[in-house]
C-alpha positions as CSV (number, residue, x, y, z in Angstrom):
1,M,-2.6,40.1,-55.3
2,S,-3.5,43.8,-55.2
3,E,-3.1,46.2,-52.3
4,R,-6.8,45.9,-51.5
5,N,-6.9,42.3,-50.5
6,Y,-4.9,39.3,-49.4
7,T,-6.6,36.6,-51.5
8,T,-6.9,35.7,-55.1
9,V,-9.7,37.5,-56.8
10,N,-10.8,36.3,-60.3
11,P,-7.6,34.4,-61.2
12,C,-6.0,34.8,-64.6
13,I,-5.5,31.0,-64.8
14,M,-7.5,27.9,-64.9
15,C,-6.9,24.9,-62.7
16,Q,-4.4,22.1,-63.4
17,P,-6.9,19.5,-64.6
18,M,-7.9,21.9,-67.5
19,G,-4.4,21.7,-68.9
20,S,-4.4,17.9,-68.5
21,V,-7.6,17.6,-70.5
22,M,-6.1,19.7,-73.3
23,A,-2.9,17.5,-73.5
24,F,-4.9,14.2,-73.6
25,K,-7.2,15.6,-76.3
26,G,-4.1,15.7,-78.5
27,I,-3.5,12.0,-78.6
28,E,-5.3,9.3,-80.6
29,N,-8.5,7.6,-79.4
30,S,-8.3,8.9,-75.8
31,M,-10.7,10.1,-73.2
32,M,-10.4,11.9,-70.0
33,L,-11.8,11.2,-66.5
34,L,-11.6,13.7,-63.6
35,H,-11.5,12.1,-60.2
36,G,-13.6,14.6,-58.2
37,S,-17.0,16.1,-58.0
38,Q,-19.4,16.3,-61.0
39,G,-19.0,20.1,-61.2
40,C,-15.4,20.0,-62.1
41,S,-15.8,18.0,-65.3
42,T,-18.9,20.1,-66.2
43,Y,-17.0,23.3,-65.7
44,M,-14.2,22.2,-67.9
45,R,-16.5,20.8,-70.7
46,L,-18.3,24.2,-70.8
47,H,-15.1,26.2,-70.7
48,L,-13.4,24.2,-73.5
49,A,-16.6,24.0,-75.6
50,H,-17.0,27.8,-75.5
51,H,-13.4,28.4,-76.6
52,F,-13.1,25.7,-79.3
53,R,-16.8,25.5,-80.3
54,E,-16.5,21.8,-80.3
55,P,-18.3,19.2,-78.1
56,V,-15.9,18.1,-75.3
57,D,-16.8,15.0,-73.3
58,I,-15.0,14.5,-70.0
59,G,-15.8,11.7,-67.6
60,S,-16.2,12.1,-63.8
61,S,-16.0,9.9,-60.8
62,S,-18.7,12.2,-59.3
63,L,-17.5,12.2,-55.7
64,S,-20.1,13.1,-53.1
65,E,-20.1,13.6,-49.4
66,K,-19.8,9.9,-48.8
67,G,-16.7,9.6,-51.1
68,A,-15.2,12.6,-49.5
69,V,-15.5,10.9,-46.0
70,Y,-14.7,7.2,-46.9
71,G,-12.6,7.7,-50.0
72,G,-13.4,7.7,-53.7
73,S,-12.1,4.3,-54.7
74,E,-15.5,2.9,-55.6
75,N,-16.5,6.0,-57.5
76,L,-13.4,6.0,-59.6
77,K,-13.7,2.3,-60.5
78,K,-17.3,2.8,-61.5
79,G,-16.4,5.9,-63.5
80,L,-13.7,4.0,-65.4
81,K,-16.1,1.1,-66.0
82,N,-18.8,3.4,-67.4
83,L,-16.3,5.3,-69.6
84,I,-15.0,2.1,-71.2
85,L,-18.6,0.8,-71.7
86,R,-19.8,4.1,-73.3
87,Y,-16.8,5.3,-75.3
88,N,-14.4,2.3,-75.5
89,P,-11.2,4.5,-75.6
90,K,-7.7,3.0,-76.1
91,V,-6.3,5.5,-73.6
92,I,-7.8,7.0,-70.6
93,G,-6.2,9.9,-68.7
94,V,-7.2,10.1,-65.0
95,S,-6.6,13.5,-63.4
96,T,-7.3,14.5,-59.7
97,T,-9.1,17.6,-58.6
98,C,-9.0,19.4,-55.3
99,L,-11.4,17.0,-53.6
100,A,-9.5,13.9,-54.5
101,E,-6.2,15.3,-53.5
102,T,-7.5,16.7,-50.2
103,I,-8.9,13.3,-49.1
104,G,-5.6,11.7,-50.3
105,D,-6.8,9.1,-52.7
106,D,-4.0,7.1,-54.3
107,I,-5.3,7.0,-57.9
108,K,-2.3,4.9,-59.1
109,R,-3.2,2.1,-56.6
110,I,-6.9,2.4,-57.4
111,I,-6.3,2.2,-61.1
112,S,-4.0,-0.8,-60.6
113,E,-6.7,-2.6,-58.6
114,F,-9.3,-1.8,-61.3
115,Q,-7.1,-3.2,-64.1
116,E,-6.7,-6.4,-62.1
117,E,-10.3,-6.8,-61.1
118,E,-11.6,-6.1,-64.6
119,N,-8.9,-8.1,-66.3
120,I,-7.7,-5.2,-68.4
121,G,-4.6,-6.1,-70.3
122,D,-2.4,-4.2,-72.7
123,E,-5.3,-3.3,-75.0
124,R,-6.3,-0.4,-72.9
125,I,-3.9,2.1,-71.2
126,I,-5.0,4.1,-68.1
127,I,-2.6,7.0,-67.2
128,P,-2.8,8.8,-63.8
129,V,-1.9,12.4,-63.5
130,P,-2.0,14.0,-60.1
131,T,-3.2,17.7,-60.7
132,P,-4.4,19.3,-57.5
133,S,-6.5,22.3,-58.5
134,Y,-5.5,24.4,-55.6
135,E,-1.9,24.8,-56.7
136,E,-0.1,26.0,-59.9
137,S,-2.1,26.4,-63.2
138,H,-3.5,24.8,-66.4
139,N,0.0,25.3,-67.9
140,S,1.6,23.1,-65.3
141,G,-1.2,20.5,-65.6
142,Y,-0.6,20.4,-69.4
143,I,3.1,19.9,-68.9
144,K,2.6,17.1,-66.3
145,A,0.0,15.3,-68.6
146,V,2.4,15.4,-71.6
147,E,5.2,14.0,-69.4
148,S,3.0,11.2,-68.1
149,I,1.9,10.3,-71.5
150,V,5.5,10.0,-72.8
151,K,6.6,8.0,-69.8
152,E,3.7,5.6,-70.1
153,F,4.3,4.9,-73.8
154,T,8.1,4.7,-73.7
155,M,8.6,2.7,-70.5
156,S,8.6,-0.7,-72.3
157,D,12.0,-1.9,-73.6
158,E,10.3,-3.4,-76.6
159,G,11.3,-1.6,-79.8
160,H,14.1,0.3,-78.2
161,E,17.3,1.0,-80.1
162,I,15.6,0.8,-83.4
163,F,16.8,4.3,-84.6
164,N,14.1,6.1,-86.5
165,N,16.0,9.3,-87.4
166,K,12.9,11.4,-86.5
167,L,12.6,14.7,-84.7
168,N,10.4,14.9,-81.7
169,I,8.4,18.2,-81.3
170,V,6.9,18.6,-77.8
171,F,4.8,21.6,-76.9
172,S,5.0,23.0,-73.4
173,E,1.9,25.2,-73.8
174,N,-1.4,24.9,-75.5
175,I,-1.8,26.5,-79.0
176,S,-4.7,26.7,-81.3
177,P,-5.6,23.9,-83.9
178,E,-4.8,26.3,-86.7
179,D,-1.3,27.0,-85.1
180,T,-0.8,23.2,-84.9
181,R,-1.7,22.8,-88.6
182,E,0.8,25.6,-89.4
183,M,3.5,23.9,-87.4
184,K,2.8,20.6,-89.2
185,R,3.2,22.4,-92.6
186,I,6.5,24.0,-91.5
187,L,7.8,20.6,-90.3
188,A,6.7,18.9,-93.4
189,N,8.5,21.4,-95.6
190,T,11.7,21.3,-93.6
191,V,12.4,18.0,-92.0
192,G,9.8,16.0,-94.1
193,S,6.3,14.9,-93.5
194,N,7.3,11.5,-92.2
195,S,10.3,12.6,-90.2
196,Y,8.8,14.1,-87.1
197,I,6.6,13.2,-84.2
198,M,4.5,16.0,-82.7
199,L,2.9,15.8,-79.3
200,P,0.2,16.8,-78.6
201,D,-1.6,17.2,-81.9
202,I,-5.0,19.0,-81.5
203,S,-5.3,20.0,-85.2
204,E,-8.4,17.7,-85.7
205,T,-9.6,16.7,-82.2
206,F,-10.4,20.3,-81.2
207,D,-11.4,21.4,-84.7
208,A,-13.1,18.4,-86.3
209,P,-14.8,18.7,-89.8
210,M,-18.5,18.3,-90.0
211,T,-19.2,14.9,-91.6
212,G,-22.7,14.2,-90.6
213,E,-21.7,11.3,-88.5
214,M,-21.6,11.3,-84.7
215,Q,-18.1,10.6,-83.4
216,K,-17.9,9.8,-79.7
217,I,-14.2,10.3,-79.8
218,P,-12.9,12.8,-82.4
219,V,-10.6,11.3,-85.0
220,G,-7.0,12.6,-84.9
221,G,-4.2,13.2,-82.4
222,T,-0.8,11.9,-82.1
223,K,-0.7,8.1,-82.9
224,H,0.2,5.8,-80.0
225,S,2.9,4.0,-82.0
226,D,4.5,7.4,-82.7
227,I,4.6,8.3,-79.0
228,A,6.2,4.9,-78.1
229,D,8.7,5.6,-81.0
230,M,9.8,8.9,-79.5
231,K,12.5,7.1,-77.5
232,N,14.2,6.1,-80.8
233,S,14.3,9.6,-82.3
234,A,17.5,11.5,-83.3
235,A,16.6,14.8,-81.5
236,T,13.9,16.6,-79.5
237,I,12.8,20.2,-79.7
238,G,10.6,21.6,-77.0
239,M,8.3,24.4,-78.1
240,G,8.3,27.1,-75.4
241,I,11.2,28.4,-73.3
242,T,9.5,29.9,-70.2
243,N,8.6,26.7,-68.5
244,D,10.4,23.4,-67.8
245,N,9.4,21.0,-70.5
246,R,9.4,17.8,-68.4
247,A,8.8,15.4,-71.3
248,V,11.8,16.8,-73.2
249,D,14.0,16.4,-70.1
250,Y,12.8,12.9,-69.6
251,L,13.6,11.8,-73.2
252,E,17.0,13.5,-73.0
253,H,18.0,11.9,-69.7
254,T,16.5,8.6,-70.1
255,F,17.2,7.8,-73.7
256,D,20.2,10.2,-74.4
257,I,18.2,12.0,-77.1
258,P,19.8,15.5,-77.8
259,A,17.3,18.2,-76.9
260,Q,16.8,22.0,-77.2
261,N,14.1,24.3,-76.3
262,L,13.0,27.0,-78.6
263,P,10.4,29.9,-78.3
264,L,7.0,29.6,-79.9
265,P,7.6,31.0,-83.4
266,I,5.6,34.2,-82.9
267,G,6.9,37.2,-84.8
268,L,9.9,37.6,-87.0
269,E,12.8,36.8,-84.7
270,Y,11.4,33.7,-83.0
271,T,10.2,32.3,-86.3
272,D,13.7,32.9,-87.7
273,R,15.1,30.9,-84.8
274,V,12.8,27.9,-85.2
275,L,13.3,27.7,-89.0
276,A,17.1,28.0,-88.5
277,A,17.0,25.2,-86.0
278,L,14.8,22.9,-88.3
279,S,17.0,23.5,-91.4
280,N,20.0,22.7,-89.3
281,V,18.5,19.4,-88.0
282,A,17.4,18.5,-91.5
283,G,20.8,19.6,-93.1
284,I,19.1,21.7,-95.7
285,D,18.8,25.4,-96.5
286,I,15.6,27.2,-95.4
287,P,13.1,26.5,-98.2
288,E,12.5,29.3,-100.7
289,E,8.8,29.2,-99.8
290,Y,9.7,30.5,-96.3
291,Q,12.1,33.0,-97.5
292,K,9.3,34.5,-99.6
293,E,6.9,34.5,-96.7
294,R,9.6,36.2,-94.6
295,G,9.9,38.9,-97.2
296,R,6.1,39.4,-97.2
297,L,6.1,39.7,-93.5
298,I,8.8,42.4,-93.6
299,D,6.8,44.2,-96.4
300,A,3.7,44.0,-94.1
301,M,5.8,45.4,-91.2
302,V,6.9,48.4,-93.4
303,D,3.3,49.0,-94.4
304,S,2.0,49.0,-90.9
305,H,4.8,50.8,-89.2
306,K,3.4,54.3,-89.5
307,Y,0.2,53.2,-87.8
308,V,1.5,51.0,-85.0
309,Y,4.7,52.7,-84.1
310,G,4.7,54.0,-80.5
311,T,1.4,52.5,-79.6
312,K,1.3,51.7,-75.9
313,V,0.1,48.1,-75.4
314,A,-0.5,45.8,-72.4
315,I,-0.1,42.1,-73.2
316,Y,-1.3,39.3,-70.9
317,G,-1.9,35.5,-71.0
318,D,0.0,32.3,-70.9
319,P,3.8,32.8,-70.5
320,N,5.0,31.4,-73.8
321,N,2.3,33.2,-75.8
322,V,2.9,36.4,-74.0
323,L,6.7,36.3,-74.7
324,G,6.0,35.7,-78.3
325,M,3.5,38.5,-78.6
326,L,6.0,40.9,-76.7
327,S,8.6,40.1,-79.2
328,L,6.3,40.8,-82.2
329,A,5.2,44.1,-80.6
330,L,8.8,45.2,-80.0
331,E,9.8,44.3,-83.6
332,N,7.0,46.5,-84.9
333,G,7.9,49.6,-82.9
334,M,5.1,49.3,-80.5
335,H,5.6,50.2,-76.8
336,P,4.7,47.4,-74.5
337,I,4.3,49.1,-71.2
338,L,2.7,46.2,-69.3
339,V,3.5,42.5,-69.8
340,V,1.7,40.0,-67.6
341,A,2.1,36.2,-67.5
342,S,-1.0,34.6,-66.0
343,S,1.1,31.9,-64.2
344,K,4.5,31.7,-62.5
345,S,7.2,30.2,-64.7
346,P,10.9,29.8,-64.1
347,R,12.3,32.0,-66.8
348,F,9.5,34.3,-68.1
349,A,10.6,37.6,-66.6
350,E,14.2,36.9,-67.6
351,Y,13.4,36.2,-71.2
352,A,10.9,39.0,-71.4
353,M,13.5,41.6,-70.1
354,E,16.1,40.2,-72.3
355,R,14.0,40.7,-75.4
356,V,13.1,44.2,-74.4
357,K,16.8,45.1,-74.0
358,Q,17.7,43.6,-77.3
359,V,15.1,45.5,-79.3
360,K,14.1,48.6,-77.4
361,P,16.3,49.1,-74.3
362,D,14.7,52.6,-73.6
363,C,11.3,50.9,-73.3
364,D,9.9,51.4,-69.7
365,V,8.0,48.1,-69.2
366,A,6.4,46.6,-66.1
367,I,6.6,42.8,-66.1
368,L,4.3,40.8,-63.8
369,E,3.5,37.1,-63.4
370,D,1.2,34.9,-61.3
371,V,-1.3,37.7,-60.7
372,D,-5.1,37.7,-60.5
373,F,-7.4,40.0,-62.5
374,D,-7.8,42.4,-59.5
375,T,-4.1,43.1,-59.6
376,F,-4.0,43.1,-63.4
377,N,-6.8,45.7,-63.6
378,D,-5.0,47.9,-61.1
379,A,-1.8,47.6,-63.2
380,V,-3.6,48.4,-66.5
381,R,-5.2,51.6,-64.9
382,K,-1.8,52.7,-63.7
383,A,0.0,52.0,-67.1
384,D,-2.8,53.6,-69.1
385,P,-2.2,51.7,-72.4
386,E,-3.9,52.4,-75.7
387,M,-4.6,48.7,-76.5
388,L,-4.9,45.4,-74.7
389,I,-3.7,42.1,-76.3
390,G,-4.8,39.0,-74.6
391,N,-7.8,36.7,-73.9
392,S,-11.5,37.5,-73.4
393,N,-11.2,38.1,-69.7
394,G,-9.6,41.4,-70.3
395,K,-12.8,42.8,-71.9
396,Y,-14.1,44.4,-68.7
397,I,-11.2,46.6,-68.0
398,A,-10.9,47.4,-71.7
399,K,-14.5,48.5,-71.8
400,E,-14.0,50.5,-68.5
401,M,-11.0,52.4,-70.0
402,G,-12.4,52.8,-73.4
403,I,-9.5,51.0,-75.2
404,P,-9.6,48.2,-77.8
405,L,-8.9,44.6,-77.0
406,V,-7.2,42.4,-79.6
407,R,-8.2,38.8,-78.6
408,F,-5.4,36.3,-78.4
409,G,-4.6,33.2,-76.5
410,F,-6.8,31.1,-74.2
411,P,-9.7,31.4,-73.4
412,I,-11.7,33.4,-76.0
413,H,-15.4,33.0,-75.0
414,D,-17.1,36.0,-76.5
415,R,-16.1,35.6,-80.1
416,V,-16.2,32.7,-82.5
417,G,-13.2,31.3,-84.4
418,A,-10.7,30.9,-81.6
419,Q,-9.7,27.5,-82.9
420,R,-8.8,29.1,-86.2
421,I,-6.7,32.0,-84.9
422,L,-3.2,31.7,-86.5
423,S,-0.3,33.4,-84.7
424,L,2.6,31.0,-85.4
425,G,5.1,31.4,-88.3
426,Y,5.5,34.2,-90.8
427,H,1.9,33.8,-91.8
428,G,0.7,34.0,-88.3
429,A,2.7,37.1,-87.7
430,M,1.2,38.8,-90.7
431,N,-2.3,37.8,-89.5
432,V,-1.6,39.2,-86.0
433,L,-0.1,42.4,-87.3
434,D,-3.0,43.1,-89.7
435,K,-5.4,42.6,-86.8
436,I,-3.5,45.0,-84.6
437,T,-3.2,47.6,-87.3
438,N,-6.8,47.4,-88.4
439,T,-7.9,47.8,-84.8
440,I,-5.8,51.0,-84.5
441,L,-7.4,52.3,-87.7
442,E,-10.9,51.5,-86.6
443,V,-10.3,53.3,-83.3
444,E,-8.9,56.4,-85.2
445,D,-11.9,56.4,-87.5
446,A,-14.3,56.2,-84.5
447,H,-12.5,59.2,-82.9
448,L,-12.7,61.2,-86.1
449,E,-16.4,60.5,-86.5
450,A,-17.1,61.5,-82.9
451,K,-15.1,64.7,-83.4
452,W,-16.9,65.6,-86.7
453,A,-20.2,65.1,-85.0
454,E,-19.5,67.8,-82.5
455,A,-21.4,71.0,-83.3
456,E,-18.5,73.3,-82.5
457,S,-16.3,71.5,-85.0
458,Y,-18.3,73.2,-87.8
459,V,-17.6,76.8,-88.4
460,P,-19.7,78.5,-91.1
461,L,-17.9,80.7,-93.5
462,G,-18.9,84.4,-93.7
463,E,-18.3,86.8,-96.5
464,D,-15.3,88.3,-94.7
465,T,-13.7,84.9,-94.8
466,F,-13.0,85.3,-98.6
467,H,-10.4,87.8,-100.0
468,F,-11.2,88.8,-103.5
469,A,-8.4,90.0,-105.7
470,E,-8.9,93.5,-107.2
471,A,-9.7,93.5,-110.9
């Protein structure tokens, strides 16, 4: 909070159910139902559709004043029945909102009653996820949903101890569909295309091709059989290090699956770490393809260095994405004077400062987390950066201060193509670096054009200006 007020003003985060929706959209043949008022699902559909430019259907129990007083059991059961009738999903995620949590509805009990009343057997799975909107953030909602999905699919003893020799990859933060496709390419070329299980997988569900046919539920997502098989894997890697990846912890402690958490592969160092870990798991050398990509990235860094070096930047957004972008900025000689994580995470500040000390110990950086945009705007004015790197919500302070904004992360509402932004891997680092460098060059061109347009910048030459040599 800023010094001017004692409440949150324009939060930098979305509510927990938003993250839950993004997680469930990454599994096969699933639908989401929010237990709360109609406005909650409408808000989230709109928010996600604006970012991904895809239709996003979310069911609602449509609680009204009556439900708020007498309980929402009847509404939730009707909502589930209608969702099954209209969409026929194999999996339904049910997340709570502020209203449902405030009145104290026990959604696990209500769902159990519904399954018994409607005689729903094993052919349909309903997964409850308590996500009160008045606490934590969309990041925590995402983590809780992924954990609930893994627990539901792996709780059965059937098929256990059939070792599959696969690697589990579990994301602790939402990434773009293009980043998901890049991670799948990296995994296919290191551990093998049939040797990993990725959860969640939004590569198709949030960026579906146009086929001319109406799909009520987008095709794609992690297969149910693969999620159930995660308990038989050889190892698990959690992608993201600032938050507790609860699904990774569950697999490790319940099924004794060796686990490690790695940073999102944004920039040179963090991509090196991920590829080294994957090559170690697979027992192979890093493929030549990626050694060449790494060389091209270093070449791009050399080409851009004279333009980006010393540029004062402010980076903000979700913790793991911000940590990766901070690392990329430091590697390229930029000066990150303000680094802001939108939500509170256990280790963000620690890892951010550690990375600063590793690469640029003399860099005077302010690290903030769990702030609103009122506080963020004050911090930006005080830091006076030359560039902002983050989501669309920073455009107002960028315009006020007359500095450019490089859009990155979630949400991006005022530009198209957010679902195709690539930031992971060596390819992603080159993409981001080119975008940053070209933004700097565009600003420099604009400043020169403005200067040349000033009348006093033109001084006519008189006869006395020239000195003629004597014959």
